[in-house]
C-alpha positions, 0 to 999 in steps of 0.5 A: 509476481509479487505477493505477501504472507501473513507475517508481513513479508513481501515476496517477488517471484521472477518466472521465466519459462519453467524456471523461477527465483523467489526473493524477499523484498521487504518485511514490515512485520504486519499482516498485509491486506492489500497490494496496489501498483501505481499506473506506471508500475514504479511504486507498490502500496502495501496496506496492512491489517493494522491500518498502516500504508507503506510504499515499495519501489521495486526498481530500487529494491530497498525497504518498504517506507512507512507512508501513513499510520492509522490514527483514530481509525484504521485504513481499510483500503488505498489506491493511486489517483490517476493519471500519474502516481503522485497521489493516493486515496484512502478510506478508513473503517469509520468512513473518512476518505483522504487524498495523500501526497505520496512523496511525504505523506501530506494529507491534502484533503479529506471527506467524512462519509458519516458511515462505517465502511466495509469491503 
């Protein structure tokens, strides 16, 4: 079970029967508003309240890596494009939809909806 705290800490609870173990996986120092697993569960996207997107790979137990940083408008949400887990799509508050290459954060495509977006 993965979850985040207001302080920007990603936690992992390993639960087996009546026993559990808690581990701090990453501290990104920004409140996390969304956690999204890739379809094959190898990568976790962390979307922050400040509009930054990080990737975390549970199998590698490393730090979260900043993938995308908000420019003119904060990222409101992100998700993986399936099949696979090479690309993600994001939407900003200002209504810009973008497709990203996850390996290096390259923006491959964008579309402006010309409308403010809310969740």
